C-alpha positions in Angstrom: 44.9 37.8 87.2 41.4 38.4 85.8 41.2 41.9 87.3 38.3 43.2 85.2 36.2 40.1 85.5 36.5 40.0 89.3 35.9 43.8 89.4 32.8 43.5 87.3 31.3 40.9 89.6 31.9 43.2 92.6 30.5 46.1 90.7 27.1 44.5 90.0 26.9 42.6 93.3 27.3 45.8 95.4 25.2 47.8 93.0 22.4 45.4 94.0 23.1 46.3 97.6 22.9 49.9 96.6 19.3 49.4 95.7 18.2 47.0 98.4 19.8 48.6 101.4 18.7 52.2 101.0 15.4 51.6 99.1 13.9 48.2 100.0 12.8 49.5 103.4 11.0 52.5 101.6 9.2 50.0 99.4 8.0 48.0 102.4 6.9 51.2 104.1 4.9 52.2 101.0 3.1 48.9 101.4 1.9 49.9 104.8 4.2 47.7 106.9 5.0 48.7 110.5 8.6 49.3 111.7 8.7 45.9 113.4 7.5 44.2 110.1 10.1 46.2 108.1 12.8 45.3 110.5 11.8 41.6 110.3 11.8 41.5 106.5 15.1 43.3 106.4 16.5 40.8 108.9 15.5 38.0 106.6 17.9 39.3 104.0 20.6 38.5 106.4 19.1 35.5 108.2 19.8 33.0 105.5 23.4 34.1 105.6 23.8 32.2 108.8 23.3 28.9 107.0 23.8 29.5 103.3 27.5 30.3 103.2 28.3 27.3 105.4 26.2 25.0 103.1 27.7 26.4 99.9 31.2 26.7 101.4 31.1 23.0 102.4 30.0 22.1 98.8 32.8 24.2 97.4 35.4 22.7 99.6 34.5 19.2 98.4 34.3 20.0 94.7 36.8 21.2 92.2 34.4 23.5 90.2 33.8 26.2 92.7 32.9 28.8 90.2 30.2 26.5 88.8 28.6 26.5 92.2 28.7 30.3 92.3 27.1 30.6 88.8 24.3 28.2 89.8 23.6 30.3 93.0 23.5 33.5 91.0 21.0 32.1 88.5 18.7 30.8 91.3 18.9 34.1 93.1 17.6 36.0 90.0 14.7 33.5 89.6 13.9 33.7 93.3 13.8 37.5 93.5 11.4 37.6 90.6 8.8 36.4 93.1 8.4 39.9 94.5 6.3 40.8 91.5 3.8 38.0 92.4 2.5 39.2 95.8 2.7 41.9 98.5 1.7 40.2 101.7 4.1 40.0 104.6 4.4 36.2 104.5 4.8 36.0 100.7 7.6 38.6 100.8 9.2 36.7 103.7 9.3 33.5 101.8 10.6 35.2 98.7 13.4 37.0 100.6 14.4 33.9 102.5 14.7 31.9 99.2 16.4 34.7 97.3 19.0 35.5 100.0 19.8 31.8 100.5 21.1 31.7 96.9 22.4 35.3 96.7 24.6 35.0 99.8 26.2 31.8 98.4 28.3 33.4 95.6 30.2 36.2 97.4 32.3 34.1 99.8 33.3 31.8 96.9 34.4 34.8 94.8 36.1 36.4 97.8 38.4 33.3 98.2 39.1 33.4 94.4 40.0 37.1 94.7 42.3 36.5 97.6 43.9 33.6 95.7 44.6 35.8 92.7 46.0 38.6 94.8 47.9 36.5 97.4 51.3 37.7 96.2 50.3 41.4 96.1 49.1 42.6 99.6 46.6 45.4 99.4 45.5 44.6 95.8 42.4 43.0 97.1 41.1 46.5 98.1 41.6 47.7 94.5 39.5 45.0 93.2 36.8 45.3 95.9 36.6 49.1 95.4 34.6 48.4 92.2 31.9 47.1 94.4 31.8 50.4 96.2 31.6 52.2 92.8 28.7 50.0 91.8 26.9 50.9 95.1 27.4 54.6 94.5 26.2 54.6 90.9 23.1 52.6 91.9 22.1 54.7 94.9 22.6 58.0 93.1 20.9 56.9 89.9 17.8 55.4 91.7 17.3 58.2 94.2 15.8 60.7 91.7 13.7 57.9 90.1 12.2 57.0 93.5 11.6 60.7 94.2 9.6 61.1 91.0 8.0 57.7 90.5 8.0 55.9 93.9 9.9 53.1 95.5 8.4 50.3 93.3 11.2 50.9 90.8 13.7 49.4 93.3 12.3 46.0 92.2 13.0 46.0 88.4 16.4 47.8 89.1 17.3 44.9 91.4 16.4 42.3 88.8 18.5 44.1 86.2 21.6 44.3 88.4 21.4 40.7 89.5 21.4 39.7 85.9 24.7 41.6 85.6 26.0 39.5 88.6 25.1 36.3 86.8 26.7 37.5 83.5 30.0 38.3 85.2 30.0 35.0 87.2 29.9 33.2 83.8 33.3 34.8 83.0 35.2 33.9 86.2 37.9 31.2 85.8 38.3 28.4 88.4 41.1 28.9 90.9 43.6 26.1 91.5 44.1 25.0 95.1 46.8 22.4 95.6 45.4 19.1 96.8 48.2 18.5 99.3 47.6 21.7 101.2 46.1 20.8 104.5 45.3 22.8 107.6 47.3 21.8 110.7 44.1 21.6 112.9 40.5 20.6 112.4 38.0 23.2 111.3 36.2 23.0 114.7 39.5 23.6 116.6 40.4 26.5 114.3 37.1 28.2 115.1 37.4 27.7 118.8 40.8 29.2 119.2 40.4 32.2 121.6 41.6 34.7 119.1 39.4 33.4 116.3 36.4 33.1 118.5 36.9 36.6 119.8 37.4 37.9 116.3 34.1 36.3 115.1 32.2 37.5 118.2 33.4 41.0 117.7 32.4 41.0 114.0 29.0 39.7 115.1 28.6 42.7 117.4 29.9 45.1 114.8 27.4 44.0 112.2 24.6 44.0 114.8 25.4 47.7 115.5 24.7 48.4 111.8 21.1 47.2 112.1 19.4 50.6 112.5 21.6 52.1 109.7 20.9 49.4 107.1 17.2 49.1 108.1 16.0 52.6 108.9 18.6 55.2 107.8 16.6 56.2 104.6 13.3 56.2 106.5 14.9 58.1 109.4 16.1 60.9 107.2 13.0 60.9 105.1 11.1 61.6 108.3 13.2 64.7 108.8 12.3 66.1 105.4 15.3 65.1 103.4 14.7 64.2 99.7 15.5 60.8 98.4 18.1 62.4 96.2 19.9 64.0 99.2 19.6 60.7 101.1 21.0 58.8 98.2 23.9 61.4 98.1 24.7 60.7 101.8 24.7 57.0 101.1 27.0 57.5 98.1 29.3 59.8 100.0 29.8 57.2 102.7 30.7 54.6 100.1 33.0 57.1 98.3 34.9 57.4 101.6 35.0 53.6 101.7 36.7 53.6 98.3 39.4 56.0 99.6 40.2 53.5 102.3 40.4 50.6 99.9 42.9 52.6 97.9 44.9 53.4 101.0 45.0 49.9 102.4 48.5 49.0 101.1 49.9 52.1 102.9 47.8 51.5 106.0 48.9 47.8 106.2 52.5 48.8 105.9 52.2 51.1 109.0 49.7 49.4 111.2 48.9 45.8 112.1 45.5 44.3 111.4 44.4 44.3 115.1 44.9 48.1 115.5 43.0 48.9 112.3 40.1 46.6 113.4 39.9 48.1 116.9 39.9 51.6 115.5 37.0 50.8 113.2 35.0 49.5 116.2 35.6 52.7 118.2 34.7 55.0 115.3 31.5 53.0 114.7 30.3 54.1 118.2 31.0 57.7 117.4 29.2 57.4 114.1 26.0 56.0 115.5 25.9 58.7 118.2 26.3 61.4 115.6 23.3 60.0 113.7 21.3 59.6 116.8 21.7 63.2 118.2 22.2 65.4 115.1 19.7 64.3 112.4 18.8 68.0 111.7 22.5 69.0 111.2 23.7 68.2 107.6 27.3 68.8 108.6 27.1 66.1 111.3 25.4 63.7 109.0 28.2 64.2 106.4 30.8 63.6 109.2 29.0 60.4 110.2 29.1 59.2 106.6 32.8 60.0 106.4 33.3 57.5 109.2 31.9 54.8 106.9 35.5 54.6 105.6 36.4 53.0 108.9 33.2 51.2 110.0 32.8 49.3 106.7 35.8 49.9 104.4 38.7 49.4 106.8 36.8 46.9 108.9 35.8 44.6 106.0 39.2 44.8 104.2 41.0 43.8 107.4 38.5 41.2 108.4 38.7 39.4 105.1 42.5 39.2 105.4 42.3 38.0 109.1 39.9 35.2 108.1 42.4 34.2 105.4 45.1 34.1 108.0 43.1 32.2 110.5 41.8 29.5 108.1 44.2 27.8 105.8 44.2 24.9 103.3 40.8 23.2 102.8 39.3 25.4 105.5 39.5 28.6 103.5 36.0 28.6 102.0 34.4 27.5 105.2 36.4 30.1 107.0 35.0 32.9 104.8 31.6 31.3 105.2 31.6 31.2 109.0 32.8 34.8 109.0 29.9 35.8 106.8 27.5 33.7 109.0 28.6 35.2 112.3 28.8 38.8 111.2 26.5 39.6 108.3 24.3 36.6 109.0 23.6 36.3 112.7 24.8 39.9 113.5 23.0 41.5 110.6 19.7 39.5 111.2 19.7 40.2 114.9 20.6 43.9 114.4 17.8 44.3 111.8 15.2 42.6 113.9 16.2 44.4 117.2 16.3 47.7 115.4 12.7 47.2 114.3 11.5 46.3 117.8 13.5 49.2 119.4 12.4 51.7 116.8 8.7 50.9 117.4 9.1 50.7 121.2 11.7 53.2 122.2 12.2 55.5 119.2 15.1 56.3 116.8 17.5 58.1 119.2 17.7 55.2 121.7 17.9 52.7 118.9 21.1 54.3 117.5 22.4 54.7 121.0 22.0 50.9 121.5 23.9 50.5 118.2 26.8 52.5 119.7 26.7 50.2 122.7 27.1 47.1 120.4 30.1 48.5 118.6 31.7 49.5 121.9 31.2 45.9 123.1 33.0 44.8 119.9 35.9 47.0 120.8 36.2 45.6 124.3 36.0 42.0 123.1 38.5 42.6 120.4 40.9 44.4 122.7 40.7 41.5 125.2 41.0 38.5 123.0 42.9 39.8 119.9 46.2 40.3 121.7 49.1 41.9 119.9 51.0 39.3 117.9 48.0 37.0 117.4 46.4 39.0 114.6 
């Protein structure tokens, strides 16, 4: 198993997120964009994830050289993001982010399937590979916070280019995975998606990611407005991801004691609690730390379980497209809609109600998962 090569890819991939998620919104704010414009541009980071994973997953499912597809996507993502240095208008940045994210979102689902293939005989090991992505996020957000405090949010741009070059470098080292030609799924891909438990799972994941819209789009701006320094805000982001690492390390034990459905439903319920804590206690550092502690459930446990459920729902030649449709429904449609609605709600109703609506989305995810993901089906 190429443990360190896979781990290095995750390290740089999520370190890039550790720059874009906390600090891209601050850069857009420094350019004078309104909350609605910021929400729209943040949504574009996720919008192409609706289509891109499906397109690239289809290509990967019909070619034997899947890692070559991932490497090409990584290269084109670096070249596309370089366009941020060429202009600062809303429409120029919109075009750049759409193009960049179309390629950037292509590689991860392919590498996720490769990782699951390599760890198939060792349940829970996936989490130990994926935790390096969390480490990358922590290092990036902590290292860049003081830089932005002292020199401004522009430095998020060269940092992103540097980290994406690291993604490309590690993608060049990843070996192809072998998938037997005679492995077929017993049903068509369309029928697999439309099974009640699968459709319910995807719809719940959509709602869960939509609930994260205000967090990913405005959390840094929100706390900055209450007087917290970028260093402290970066520390809160990092603490949340540190808790996520703890969950990844605990996943083998958790999976031995609880089924996937129970862990997933718990993560939905705790997400509602988390958004309400952020909504009503922004001046209370202890409550903000508690809210970040819940990141262990709302992202760490949720994502680790969701990836394994997708691998269980989609077999044979459907595996890549299964991961792709999961990414499209949750991080794509859910993330884009959550980002856009949070911008509209933030500008129209304010921050408290926006996070309250987020809590409503995650509660709806719980209800849907509880109804359609019956015991024994997941």
